[in-house]
MILUMFI-906333 format. One record per residue (C-alpha): residue number from 1; residue in three letters; z, x negated, y negated. Coordinates in steps of 0.05 Angstrom, whole numbers, m for minus. Example, Ala and Ser with C-alpha at 12.3 -4.5 7.8 and 13.67 -1.06 7.14 Angstrom:
2
pt num->1 residuo->Ala z->156 x->m246 y->90
pt num->2 residuo->Ser z->143 x->m273 y->21
This chain:
482
pt num->1 residuo->Met z->m866 x->m144 y->m52
pt num->2 residuo->Ser z->m808 x->m123 y->m6
pt num->3 residuo->Gln z->m741 x->m105 y->m36
pt num->4 residuo->Gln z->m685 x->m156 y->m28
pt num->5 residuo->Leu z->m638 x->m134 y->27
pt num->6 residuo->Asn z->m571 x->m112 y->0
pt num->7 residuo->Ala z->m522 x->m98 y->56
pt num->8 residuo->Tyr z->m466 x->m85 y->6
pt num->9 residuo->Gln z->m502 x->m28 y->m30
pt num->10 residuo->Glu z->m474 x->42 y->m25
pt num->11 residuo->Thr z->m520 x->101 y->m12
pt num->12 residuo->Thr z->m522 x->156 y->m65
pt num->13 residuo->Leu z->m487 x->205 y->m18
pt num->14 residuo->Val z->m429 x->157 y->m7
pt num->15 residuo->Ser z->m423 x->141 y->m81
pt num->16 residuo->Glu z->m420 x->215 y->m100
pt num->17 residuo->Met z->m366 x->228 y->m48
pt num->18 residuo->Lys z->m324 x->170 y->m71
pt num->19 residuo->Arg z->m332 x->191 y->m144
pt num->20 residuo->Arg z->m303 x->259 y->m126
pt num->21 residuo->Asn z->m242 x->227 y->m94
pt num->22 residuo->Arg z->m233 x->174 y->m148
pt num->23 residuo->Pro z->m176 x->212 y->m183
pt num->24 residuo->Val z->m141 x->218 y->m116
pt num->25 residuo->Arg z->m147 x->143 y->m105
pt num->26 residuo->Ala z->m123 x->129 y->m176
pt num->27 residuo->Ile z->m60 x->172 y->m166
pt num->28 residuo->Leu z->m45 x->141 y->m98
pt num->29 residuo->Asn z->m53 x->71 y->m126
pt num->30 residuo->Gly z->3 x->92 y->m173
pt num->31 residuo->Thr z->40 x->52 y->m225
pt num->32 residuo->Ala z->23 x->m14 y->m191
pt num->33 residuo->Ser z->m51 x->m4 y->m210
pt num->34 residuo->Ile z->m31 x->0 y->m283
pt num->35 residuo->Arg z->3 x->m67 y->m278
pt num->36 residuo->Asn z->m58 x->m96 y->m242
pt num->37 residuo->Ile z->m104 x->m72 y->m297
pt num->38 residuo->Ile z->m60 x->m102 y->m351
pt num->39 residuo->Glu z->m58 x->m169 y->m313
pt num->40 residuo->Asn z->m132 x->m165 y->m295
pt num->41 residuo->Lys z->m117 x->m165 y->m221
pt num->42 residuo->Asn z->m153 x->m101 y->m202
pt num->43 residuo->Gly z->m219 x->m102 y->m166
pt num->44 residuo->Glu z->m278 x->m81 y->m208
pt num->45 residuo->Ser z->m286 x->m15 y->m172
pt num->46 residuo->Glu z->m214 x->m1 y->m153
pt num->47 residuo->Pro z->m192 x->64 y->m188
pt num->48 residuo->Ser z->m133 x->61 y->m235
pt num->49 residuo->Ile z->m94 x->115 y->m271
pt num->50 residuo->Thr z->m113 x->79 y->m336
pt num->51 residuo->Glu z->m181 x->111 y->m330
pt num->52 residuo->Tyr z->m147 x->178 y->m345
pt num->53 residuo->Ile z->m100 x->156 y->m400
pt num->54 residuo->Leu z->m147 x->165 y->m459
pt num->55 residuo->Arg z->m150 x->117 y->m516
pt num->56 residuo->Glu z->m144 x->153 y->m582
pt num->57 residuo->Glu z->m193 x->144 y->m639
pt num->58 residuo->Asn z->m176 x->83 y->m682
pt num->59 residuo->Glu z->m123 x->61 y->m632
pt num->60 residuo->Ser z->m121 x->m15 y->m629
pt num->61 residuo->Asn z->m123 x->m54 y->m563
pt num->62 residuo->Lys z->m51 x->m77 y->m574
pt num->63 residuo->Val z->m24 x->m7 y->m587
pt num->64 residuo->Tyr z->m62 x->23 y->m528
pt num->65 residuo->Lys z->m37 x->m33 y->m482
pt num->66 residuo->Asn z->35 x->m21 y->m504
pt num->67 residuo->Arg z->26 x->53 y->m490
pt num->68 residuo->Ile z->m2 x->40 y->m421
pt num->69 residuo->Ile z->56 x->m7 y->m405
pt num->70 residuo->Arg z->104 x->52 y->m415
pt num->71 residuo->Thr z->64 x->96 y->m367
pt num->72 residuo->Tyr z->91 x->112 y->m298
pt num->73 residuo->Val z->63 x->155 y->m242
pt num->74 residuo->Thr z->110 x->205 y->m209
pt num->75 residuo->Pro z->87 x->204 y->m136
pt num->76 residuo->Phe z->78 x->279 y->m123
pt num->77 residuo->Leu z->13 x->268 y->m86
pt num->78 residuo->Lys z->38 x->208 y->m45
pt num->79 residuo->Asn z->101 x->246 y->m25
pt num->80 residuo->Ala z->60 x->308 y->m5
pt num->81 residuo->Val z->14 x->266 y->39
pt num->82 residuo->Ser z->72 x->229 y->72
pt num->83 residuo->Ser z->111 x->294 y->82
pt num->84 residuo->Ala z->53 x->331 y->115
pt num->85 residuo->Ala z->38 x->272 y->161
pt num->86 residuo->Gly z->112 x->264 y->176
pt num->87 residuo->Gln z->118 x->337 y->198
pt num->88 residuo->Ile z->60 x->330 y->246
pt num->89 residuo->Phe z->91 x->266 y->275
pt num->90 residuo->Lys z->162 x->292 y->274
pt num->91 residuo->Asn z->156 x->282 y->349
pt num->92 residuo->Pro z->108 x->230 y->379
pt num->93 residuo->Ile z->44 x->257 y->408
pt num->94 residuo->Thr z->48 x->269 y->483
pt num->95 residuo->Ile z->m7 x->255 y->533
pt num->96 residuo->Lys z->m7 x->299 y->593
pt num->97 residuo->Asn z->m24 x->262 y->658
pt num->98 residuo->Lys z->m14 x->195 y->623
pt num->99 residuo->Glu z->21 x->169 y->686
pt num->100 residuo->Ser z->m47 x->168 y->720
pt num->101 residuo->Phe z->m76 x->120 y->668
pt num->102 residuo->Pro z->m90 x->50 y->694
pt num->103 residuo->Asp z->m44 x->m5 y->668
pt num->104 residuo->Arg z->m101 x->m39 y->630
pt num->105 residuo->Leu z->m113 x->24 y->589
pt num->106 residuo->Leu z->m39 x->33 y->576
pt num->107 residuo->Ser z->m33 x->m38 y->550
pt num->108 residuo->Val z->m90 x->m26 y->502
pt num->109 residuo->Met z->m56 x->37 y->476
pt num->110 residuo->Asp z->10 x->0 y->467
pt num->111 residuo->Asn z->m24 x->m51 y->420
pt num->112 residuo->Cys z->m84 x->m11 y->399
pt num->113 residuo->Asp z->m103 x->m52 y->337
pt num->114 residuo->Leu z->m85 x->m123 y->362
pt num->115 residuo->Val z->m31 x->m128 y->308
pt num->116 residuo->Gly z->24 x->m93 y->347
pt num->117 residuo->Ser z->14 x->m19 y->330
pt num->118 residuo->Asp z->19 x->31 y->385
pt num->119 residuo->Leu z->m27 x->92 y->384
pt num->120 residuo->Asn z->25 x->137 y->352
pt num->121 residuo->Glu z->37 x->90 y->293
pt num->122 residuo->Trp z->m38 x->81 y->282
pt num->123 residuo->Leu z->m51 x->155 y->286
pt num->124 residuo->Met z->1 x->171 y->234
pt num->125 residuo->Arg z->m32 x->123 y->184
pt num->126 residuo->Ala z->m99 x->154 y->200
pt num->127 residuo->Thr z->m70 x->224 y->189
pt num->128 residuo->Glu z->m46 x->203 y->120
pt num->129 residuo->Glu z->m116 x->176 y->105
pt num->130 residuo->Ser z->m149 x->242 y->127
pt num->131 residuo->Leu z->m100 x->283 y->86
pt num->132 residuo->Ala z->m109 x->240 y->24
pt num->133 residuo->Tyr z->m185 x->230 y->25
pt num->134 residuo->Gly z->m209 x->285 y->72
pt num->135 residuo->Met z->m225 x->242 y->132
pt num->136 residuo->Ala z->m204 x->182 y->173
pt num->137 residuo->Ile z->m255 x->139 y->210
pt num->138 residuo->Ala z->m236 x->102 y->274
pt num->139 residuo->Phe z->m282 x->47 y->299
pt num->140 residuo->Val z->m268 x->19 y->368
pt num->141 residuo->Asp z->m289 x->m54 y->368
pt num->142 residuo->Phe z->m282 x->m102 y->427
pt num->143 residuo->Asn z->m259 x->m173 y->435
pt num->144 residuo->Asn z->m301 x->m212 y->485
pt num->145 residuo->Pro z->m280 x->m286 y->481
pt num->146 residuo->Thr z->m334 x->m311 y->529
pt num->147 residuo->Gly z->m390 x->m282 y->487
pt num->148 residuo->Ser z->m424 x->m262 y->552
pt num->149 residuo->Glu z->m466 x->m199 y->555
pt num->150 residuo->Arg z->m459 x->m194 y->631
pt num->151 residuo->Leu z->m421 x->m132 y->649
pt num->152 residuo->Ser z->m380 x->m168 y->702
pt num->153 residuo->Asp z->m354 x->m218 y->650
pt num->154 residuo->Gln z->m338 x->m163 y->601
pt num->155 residuo->Ile z->m296 x->m126 y->653
pt num->156 residuo->Glu z->m253 x->m189 y->659
pt num->157 residuo->Thr z->m249 x->m208 y->585
pt num->158 residuo->Ala z->m272 x->m155 y->537
pt num->159 residuo->Arg z->m214 x->m119 y->503
pt num->160 residuo->Pro z->m226 x->m57 y->460
pt num->161 residuo->Phe z->m184 x->m47 y->398
pt num->162 residuo->Leu z->m181 x->0 y->338
pt num->163 residuo->Lys z->m203 x->m10 y->267
pt num->164 residuo->Met z->m194 x->41 y->212
pt num->165 residuo->Val z->m254 x->43 y->167
pt num->166 residuo->Ser z->m225 x->56 y->99
pt num->167 residuo->Tyr z->m255 x->114 y->61
pt num->168 residuo->Phe z->m271 x->67 y->3
pt num->169 residuo->Asp z->m302 x->14 y->49
pt num->170 residuo->Leu z->m356 x->61 y->74
pt num->171 residuo->Leu z->m426 x->41 y->50
pt num->172 residuo->Gly z->m476 x->82 y->89
pt num->173 residuo->Tyr z->m490 x->121 y->153
pt num->174 residuo->Lys z->m541 x->160 y->193
pt num->175 residuo->Phe z->m534 x->217 y->242
pt num->176 residuo->Asp z->m579 x->256 y->288
pt num->177 residuo->Glu z->m594 x->331 y->291
pt num->178 residuo->Ser z->m534 x->342 y->337
pt num->179 residuo->Gly z->m487 x->310 y->286
pt num->180 residuo->Asn z->m477 x->247 y->327
pt num->181 residuo->Ile z->m468 x->186 y->281
pt num->182 residuo->Thr z->m522 x->136 y->300
pt num->183 residuo->Met z->m508 x->82 y->247
pt num->184 residuo->Leu z->m448 x->63 y->206
pt num->185 residuo->Arg z->m446 x->9 y->152
pt num->186 residuo->Phe z->m380 x->m12 y->121
pt num->187 residuo->Arg z->m343 x->m69 y->87
pt num->188 residuo->Glu z->m288 x->m106 y->125
pt num->189 residuo->Glu z->m247 x->m169 y->122
pt num->190 residuo->Ala z->m251 x->m223 y->175
pt num->191 residuo->Ser z->m205 x->m282 y->189
pt num->192 residuo->Ile z->m234 x->m352 y->183
pt num->193 residuo->Glu z->m202 x->m416 y->207
pt num->194 residuo->Asp z->m212 x->m484 y->174
pt num->195 residuo->Asp z->m176 x->m548 y->193
pt num->196 residuo->Phe z->m171 x->m568 y->120
pt num->197 residuo->Ile z->m164 x->m502 y->82
pt num->198 residuo->Gly z->m126 x->m465 y->136
pt num->199 residuo->Ser z->m130 x->m391 y->153
pt num->200 residuo->Asp z->m164 x->m347 y->102
pt num->201 residuo->Arg z->m199 x->m280 y->94
pt num->202 residuo->Val z->m272 x->m267 y->78
pt num->203 residuo->Glu z->m307 x->m202 y->62
pt num->204 residuo->Gln z->m367 x->m182 y->103
pt num->205 residuo->Val z->m409 x->m121 y->120
pt num->206 residuo->Arg z->m414 x->m93 y->191
pt num->207 residuo->Val z->m471 x->m48 y->213
pt num->208 residuo->Val z->m458 x->m12 y->278
pt num->209 residuo->Tyr z->m512 x->20 y->322
pt num->210 residuo->Pro z->m502 x->54 y->390
pt num->211 residuo->Thr z->m519 x->m9 y->429
pt num->212 residuo->Arg z->m513 x->m66 y->380
pt num->213 residuo->Tyr z->m479 x->m91 y->316
pt num->214 residuo->Glu z->m497 x->m137 y->258
pt num->215 residuo->Ile z->m452 x->m174 y->209
pt num->216 residuo->Tyr z->m475 x->m196 y->140
pt num->217 residuo->Arg z->m442 x->m245 y->92
pt num->218 residuo->Lys z->m460 x->m275 y->25
pt num->219 residuo->Asp z->m494 x->m343 y->28
pt num->220 residuo->Glu z->m486 x->m400 y->m22
pt num->221 residuo->Lys z->m535 x->m367 y->m69
pt num->222 residuo->Gly z->m500 x->m300 y->m67
pt num->223 residuo->Asn z->m553 x->m266 y->m24
pt num->224 residuo->Asp z->m538 x->m224 y->38
pt num->225 residuo->Ser z->m554 x->m260 y->102
pt num->226 residuo->Leu z->m546 x->m242 y->175
pt num->227 residuo->Tyr z->m483 x->m279 y->200
pt num->228 residuo->Asp z->m475 x->m251 y->270
pt num->229 residuo->Ser z->m503 x->m198 y->317
pt num->230 residuo->Gly z->m492 x->m175 y->389
pt num->231 residuo->Asn z->m497 x->m119 y->439
pt num->232 residuo->Ile z->m448 x->m62 y->451
pt num->233 residuo->Ile z->m444 x->m40 y->524
pt num->234 residuo->Arg z->m406 x->25 y->535
pt num->235 residuo->Tyr z->m407 x->78 y->590
pt num->236 residuo->Asp z->m391 x->152 y->590
pt num->237 residuo->Glu z->m354 x->191 y->644
pt num->238 residuo->Asn z->m417 x->194 y->687
pt num->239 residuo->Gln z->m423 x->118 y->686
pt num->240 residuo->Asp z->m486 x->122 y->645
pt num->241 residuo->Arg z->m495 x->74 y->587
pt num->242 residuo->Ile z->m483 x->106 y->519
pt num->243 residuo->Ile z->m544 x->98 y->476
pt num->244 residuo->Asp z->m542 x->159 y->430
pt num->245 residuo->Arg z->m477 x->149 y->391
pt num->246 residuo->Ile z->m434 x->94 y->364
pt num->247 residuo->Pro z->m361 x->79 y->382
pt num->248 residuo->Val z->m334 x->117 y->322
pt num->249 residuo->Ser z->m292 x->180 y->316
pt num->250 residuo->Val z->m277 x->219 y->253
pt num->251 residuo->Met z->m216 x->262 y->238
pt num->252 residuo->Tyr z->m230 x->310 y->181
pt num->253 residuo->Gly z->m178 x->339 y->135
pt num->254 residuo->Arg z->m228 x->376 y->91
pt num->255 residuo->Lys z->m298 x->370 y->118
pt num->256 residuo->Leu z->m358 x->381 y->72
pt num->257 residuo->Gly z->m410 x->353 y->121
pt num->258 residuo->Val z->m420 x->295 y->169
pt num->259 residuo->Leu z->m380 x->237 y->140
pt num->260 residuo->Asn z->m373 x->277 y->76
pt num->261 residuo->Ala z->m303 x->301 y->57
pt num->262 residuo->Ala z->m256 x->316 y->0
pt num->263 residuo->Ser z->m181 x->309 y->m6
pt num->264 residuo->Val z->m137 x->363 y->25
pt num->265 residuo->Phe z->m94 x->355 y->m38
pt num->266 residuo->Glu z->m149 x->352 y->m90
pt num->267 residuo->Asp z->m116 x->405 y->m134
pt num->268 residuo->Leu z->m49 x->369 y->m130
pt num->269 residuo->Ala z->m83 x->304 y->m150
pt num->270 residuo->Tyr z->m108 x->335 y->m215
pt num->271 residuo->Ile z->m39 x->366 y->m228
pt num->272 residuo->Asn z->m9 x->297 y->m216
pt num->273 residuo->Leu z->m59 x->268 y->m266
pt num->274 residuo->Gln z->m40 x->318 y->m319
pt num->275 residuo->His z->34 x->304 y->m307
pt num->276 residuo->Thr z->21 x->230 y->m316
pt num->277 residuo->Gln z->m19 x->241 y->m380
pt num->278 residuo->Val z->35 x->285 y->m411
pt num->279 residuo->Asp z->91 x->240 y->m388
pt num->280 residuo->Ser z->54 x->180 y->m416
pt num->281 residuo->Asp z->47 x->213 y->m484
pt num->282 residuo->Leu z->120 x->234 y->m485
pt num->283 residuo->Ser z->144 x->165 y->m465
pt num->284 residuo->Trp z->104 x->134 y->m521
pt num->285 residuo->Ala z->126 x->186 y->m572
pt num->286 residuo->Ser z->199 x->178 y->m550
pt num->287 residuo->His z->194 x->105 y->m568
pt num->288 residuo->Phe z->191 x->130 y->m640
pt num->289 residuo->Tyr z->232 x->194 y->m633
pt num->290 residuo->Leu z->293 x->156 y->m609
pt num->291 residuo->Ile z->292 x->105 y->m666
pt num->292 residuo->Pro z->316 x->129 y->m735
pt num->293 residuo->Phe z->271 x->104 y->m791
pt num->294 residuo->Leu z->287 x->87 y->m864
pt num->295 residuo->Ile z->251 x->123 y->m920
pt num->296 residuo->Thr z->252 x->115 y->m996
pt num->297 residuo->Ile z->251 x->177 y->m1040
pt num->298 residuo->Ala z->226 x->162 y->m1110
pt num->299 residuo->Gly z->264 x->191 y->m1170
pt num->300 residuo->Glu z->232 x->238 y->m1220
pt num->301 residuo->Gln z->228 x->183 y->m1274
pt num->302 residuo->Ala z->202 x->129 y->m1227
pt num->303 residuo->Ile z->136 x->99 y->m1245
pt num->304 residuo->Ala z->83 x->104 y->m1190
pt num->305 residuo->Ser z->69 x->29 y->m1193
pt num->306 residuo->Glu z->142 x->11 y->m1183
pt num->307 residuo->Met z->160 x->m11 y->m1113
pt num->308 residuo->Pro z->227 x->m25 y->m1081
pt num->309 residuo->Lys z->248 x->m98 y->m1088
pt num->310 residuo->Ile z->274 x->m129 y->m1024
pt num->311 residuo->Ser z->312 x->m195 y->m1022
pt num->312 residuo->Ala z->351 x->m229 y->m967
pt num->313 residuo->Leu z->414 x->m269 y->m973
pt num->314 residuo->Ala z->443 x->m300 y->m910
pt num->315 residuo->Ser z->450 x->m241 y->m861
pt num->316 residuo->Tyr z->446 x->m188 y->m916
pt num->317 residuo->Ile z->385 x->m151 y->m941
pt num->318 residuo->Asn z->387 x->m124 y->m1012
pt num->319 residuo->Val z->340 x->m67 y->m1035
pt num->320 residuo->Glu z->331 x->m53 y->m1109
pt num->321 residuo->Leu z->303 x->17 y->m1121
pt num->322 residuo->Pro z->269 x->48 y->m1183
pt num->323 residuo->Tyr z->315 x->91 y->m1227
pt num->324 residuo->Gly z->334 x->157 y->m1194
pt num->325 residuo->Ser z->308 x->138 y->m1125
pt num->326 residuo->Glu z->346 x->137 y->m1060
pt num->327 residuo->Ile z->340 x->108 y->m991
pt num->328 residuo->Lys z->362 x->144 y->m927
pt num->329 residuo->Trp z->357 x->144 y->m851
pt num->330 residuo->Val z->316 x->201 y->m820
pt num->331 residuo->Glu z->323 x->225 y->m748
pt num->332 residuo->Thr z->282 x->277 y->m710
pt num->333 residuo->Asn z->314 x->344 y->m691
pt num->334 residuo->Gly z->292 x->337 y->m618
pt num->335 residuo->Asn z->248 x->399 y->m617
pt num->336 residuo->Ala z->185 x->360 y->m600
pt num->337 residuo->Gln z->220 x->324 y->m542
pt num->338 residuo->Lys z->246 x->391 y->m516
pt num->339 residuo->Ala z->178 x->423 y->m519
pt num->340 residuo->Gly z->148 x->364 y->m482
pt num->341 residuo->Ala z->201 x->366 y->m429
pt num->342 residuo->Glu z->188 x->440 y->m418
pt num->343 residuo->Lys z->114 x->427 y->m410
pt num->344 residuo->Leu z->129 x->373 y->m358
pt num->345 residuo->Ala z->175 x->420 y->m321
pt num->346 residuo->Ser z->120 x->473 y->m317
pt num->347 residuo->Ile z->71 x->422 y->m289
pt num->348 residuo->Glu z->122 x->400 y->m238
pt num->349 residuo->Lys z->129 x->472 y->m214
pt num->350 residuo->Arg z->54 x->476 y->m204
pt num->351 residuo->Ala z->56 x->410 y->m166
pt num->352 residuo->Glu z->109 x->437 y->m119
pt num->353 residuo->Ala z->67 x->500 y->m108
pt num->354 residuo->Ser z->6 x->459 y->m89
pt num->355 residuo->Lys z->38 x->420 y->m32
pt num->356 residuo->Met z->19 x->434 y->40
pt num->357 residuo->Asp z->91 x->449 y->57
pt num->358 residuo->Ser z->113 x->487 y->118
pt num->359 residuo->Ser z->182 x->494 y->90
pt num->360 residuo->Val z->203 x->562 y->64
pt num->361 residuo->Ser z->261 x->563 y->16
pt num->362 residuo->Val z->317 x->610 y->36
pt num->363 residuo->Thr z->350 x->650 y->m19
pt num->364 residuo->Ala z->406 x->701 y->m15
pt num->365 residuo->Gly z->386 x->773 y->m20
pt num->366 residuo->Ala z->389 x->837 y->20
pt num->367 residuo->Arg z->314 x->845 y->21
pt num->368 residuo->Glu z->303 x->777 y->55
pt num->369 residuo->Thr z->295 x->783 y->130
pt num->370 residuo->Ala z->283 x->734 y->186
pt num->371 residuo->Thr z->217 x->769 y->200
pt num->372 residuo->Gly z->195 x->760 y->128
pt num->373 residuo->Arg z->213 x->687 y->130
pt num->374 residuo->Ala z->177 x->677 y->196
pt num->375 residuo->Val z->113 x->710 y->169
pt num->376 residuo->Gln z->116 x->666 y->106
pt num->377 residuo->Ala z->129 x->604 y->148
pt num->378 residuo->Asp z->70 x->619 y->194
pt num->379 residuo->Ser z->25 x->629 y->134
pt num->380 residuo->Ser z->46 x->566 y->97
pt num->381 residuo->Ser z->42 x->521 y->158
pt num->382 residuo->Ala z->m27 x->545 y->181
pt num->383 residuo->Lys z->m62 x->484 y->150
pt num->384 residuo->Leu z->m13 x->437 y->182
pt num->385 residuo->Lys z->m24 x->468 y->250
pt num->386 residuo->Leu z->m100 x->460 y->242
pt num->387 residuo->His z->m90 x->388 y->223
pt num->388 residuo->Ala z->m45 x->376 y->283
pt num->389 residuo->Glu z->m101 x->402 y->327
pt num->390 residuo->Ala z->m149 x->354 y->293
pt num->391 residuo->Val z->m100 x->297 y->309
pt num->392 residuo->Glu z->m101 x->318 y->382
pt num->393 residuo->Ser z->m177 x->317 y->386
pt num->394 residuo->Phe z->m180 x->251 y->348
pt num->395 residuo->Ala z->m130 x->217 y->395
pt num->396 residuo->Lys z->m166 x->242 y->457
pt num->397 residuo->Ser z->m232 x->215 y->430
pt num->398 residuo->Ile z->m202 x->147 y->416
pt num->399 residuo->Ile z->m173 x->142 y->486
pt num->400 residuo->Glu z->m241 x->161 y->515
pt num->401 residuo->Met z->m274 x->107 y->472
pt num->402 residuo->Phe z->m225 x->55 y->498
pt num->403 residuo->Ala z->m242 x->75 y->569
pt num->404 residuo->Ser z->m317 x->71 y->555
pt num->405 residuo->Tyr z->m310 x->m4 y->546
pt num->406 residuo->Met z->m278 x->m9 y->614
pt num->407 residuo->Pro z->m328 x->15 y->666
pt num->408 residuo->Glu z->m280 x->0 y->723
pt num->409 residuo->Val z->m230 x->50 y->693
pt num->410 residuo->Met z->m236 x->120 y->721
pt num->411 residuo->Leu z->m204 x->162 y->666
pt num->412 residuo->Pro z->m168 x->223 y->695
pt num->413 residuo->Glu z->m167 x->292 y->663
pt num->414 residuo->Phe z->m116 x->292 y->607
pt num->415 residuo->Thr z->m96 x->329 y->544
pt num->416 residuo->Val z->m62 x->307 y->480
pt num->417 residuo->Glu z->m9 x->348 y->445
pt num->418 residuo->Ala z->18 x->339 y->375
pt num->419 residuo->Asn z->76 x->375 y->343
pt num->420 residuo->Lys z->56 x->444 y->318
pt num->421 residuo->Asp z->125 x->474 y->310
pt num->422 residuo->Phe z->136 x->474 y->235
pt num->423 residuo->Ser z->203 x->508 y->228
pt num->424 residuo->Ile z->231 x->546 y->170
pt num->425 residuo->Ser z->271 x->501 y->124
pt num->426 residuo->Leu z->343 x->527 y->117
pt num->427 residuo->Gly z->360 x->480 y->60
pt num->428 residuo->Asp z->435 x->468 y->58
pt num->429 residuo->Arg z->449 x->527 y->104
pt num->430 residuo->Thr z->485 x->503 y->166
pt num->431 residuo->Val z->493 x->533 y->235
pt num->432 residuo->Ser z->563 x->556 y->215
pt num->433 residuo->Asp z->533 x->593 y->156
pt num->434 residuo->Leu z->487 x->631 y->203
pt num->435 residuo->Ser z->546 x->645 y->249
pt num->436 residuo->Ser z->585 x->672 y->191
pt num->437 residuo->Met z->527 x->718 y->172
pt num->438 residuo->Asn z->525 x->742 y->244
pt num->439 residuo->Glu z->600 x->757 y->244
pt num->440 residuo->Lys z->592 x->797 y->179
pt num->441 residuo->Gly z->536 x->838 y->209
pt num->442 residuo->Gln z->484 x->808 y->162
pt num->443 residuo->Leu z->446 x->774 y->218
pt num->444 residuo->Ser z->435 x->796 y->290
pt num->445 residuo->Leu z->453 x->750 y->347
pt num->446 residuo->Ser z->380 x->747 y->369
pt num->447 residuo->Thr z->356 x->727 y->299
pt num->448 residuo->Met z->412 x->676 y->291
pt num->449 residuo->Leu z->393 x->641 y->355
pt num->450 residuo->Ser z->319 x->644 y->339
pt num->451 residuo->Glu z->332 x->613 y->270
pt num->452 residuo->Ile z->375 x->557 y->301
pt num->453 residuo->Lys z->320 x->543 y->352
pt num->454 residuo->Arg z->266 x->542 y->299
pt num->455 residuo->Arg z->303 x->489 y->259
pt num->456 residuo->Gly z->307 x->444 y->320
pt num->457 residuo->Glu z->381 x->452 y->336
pt num->458 residuo->Leu z->364 x->483 y->404
pt num->459 residuo->Ala z->316 x->452 y->455
pt num->460 residuo->Asp z->246 x->483 y->461
pt num->461 residuo->Asp z->259 x->505 y->532
pt num->462 residuo->Val z->319 x->548 y->513
pt num->463 residuo->Asp z->303 x->622 y->523
pt num->464 residuo->Val z->337 x->662 y->468
pt num->465 residuo->Ile z->338 x->727 y->509
pt num->466 residuo->Glu z->370 x->692 y->569
pt num->467 residuo->Glu z->420 x->658 y->523
pt num->468 residuo->Ile z->440 x->726 y->494
pt num->469 residuo->Glu z->451 x->754 y->565
pt num->470 residuo->Arg z->495 x->694 y->583
pt num->471 residuo->Ile z->536 x->704 y->520
pt num->472 residuo->Arg z->546 x->777 y->537
pt num->473 residuo->Asp z->566 x->760 y->608
pt num->474 residuo->Glu z->617 x->709 y->584
pt num->475 residuo->Leu z->646 x->758 y->533
pt num->476 residuo->Asp z->650 x->813 y->586
pt num->477 residuo->Glu z->691 x->767 y->631
pt num->478 residuo->Arg z->739 x->756 y->573
pt num->479 residuo->Gly z->742 x->831 y->557
pt num->480 residuo->Leu z->705 x->822 y->491
pt num->481 residuo->Thr z->642 x->854 y->464
pt num->482 residuo->Val z->583 x->829 y->423
């Protein structure tokens, strides 16, 4: 008996990869996922930080829920991902020889996903995805309103566009001995139109092969059924039909294998988890620390069976105590809160140290030199530079895939360049501060100009040596020296 087809089933390899990145997803889902869990709005498999806020032994559902409600996620991980991507896209990517691109290709790049995103916008989101989960998957689909498979019709009507295959929508894949991906299966949402219901979204599974695709949806009985299928006709630079690889490109942040990756910030994710756990415990404990409580101290002659007698009259509460007993308010001395705050501060320091940050803090001190800062900056920005190079390769591949759907387009030789100048951060130090250091003999003119150029205050094409010569010439004319 053949096994029932299950297009929605994940392969073991994909499940293991997602399990590894589940803490990352939970942290990035943030505080909102806690609210969704409480309100039962989360998807069954969507990770939430509540998975990592442990329920104590004998803790009731009500108490645990109240504790969770007071839990918030400080977005160290999200900020690190956004910061790293932002530094790469500090300047838009540039395409050398773009002026030779045909208008049709340029129009596709200006609205690359059919929802108004240009290629730069789309690439920045993909970069955040690759930093967060270790890879970003770009699938170039095509829109062919006629449904015709004749190449001449496709040239007139087919319109390629980009889809990002979310890391958590991936279901399965195959690749050949050369590493070319020959099949990709993933979940996606599709728009449906109904005259009575209106526009809506439906989940489906797409399976992509080098020359064809299949789409599966659930039928009335909940079984997977083939909903749609068609051919994919693409050509390479030699005008030969592509039959060995699918229209997919992958940008890796931390590659473990073909379509197998882990977060660039995996360590930071676990530090962020620990911070959230400790912060959650402290928030819950503070709920009691900050409220004084009333205790009764029994007198020496009080009988064990005697209990305080409480009565109420209008807005007054009367308490009758056994002989020799007393009642008093008790407050904490704050030592526990202080210790908890110190622990949080130590975790926050580790979180800062785990960021992929090209910035180098500048502190006063005679031993600090511009050379030392430059060496430190080059070391700390190495990962960002590698990722910027991955963005360049990814963008070039996407443009080539666009062109492969347009056989009439002769794609010229071109290169893609992303920002790889990650300057030293000077904090609150201004140009005037550097100038003052130069006047006091604490900083040479050459170093001062180099520092100003590195922080983006001078254009890239400014030659520091030539600038120094010009300054000397101007000072000589005025009878001054430098």
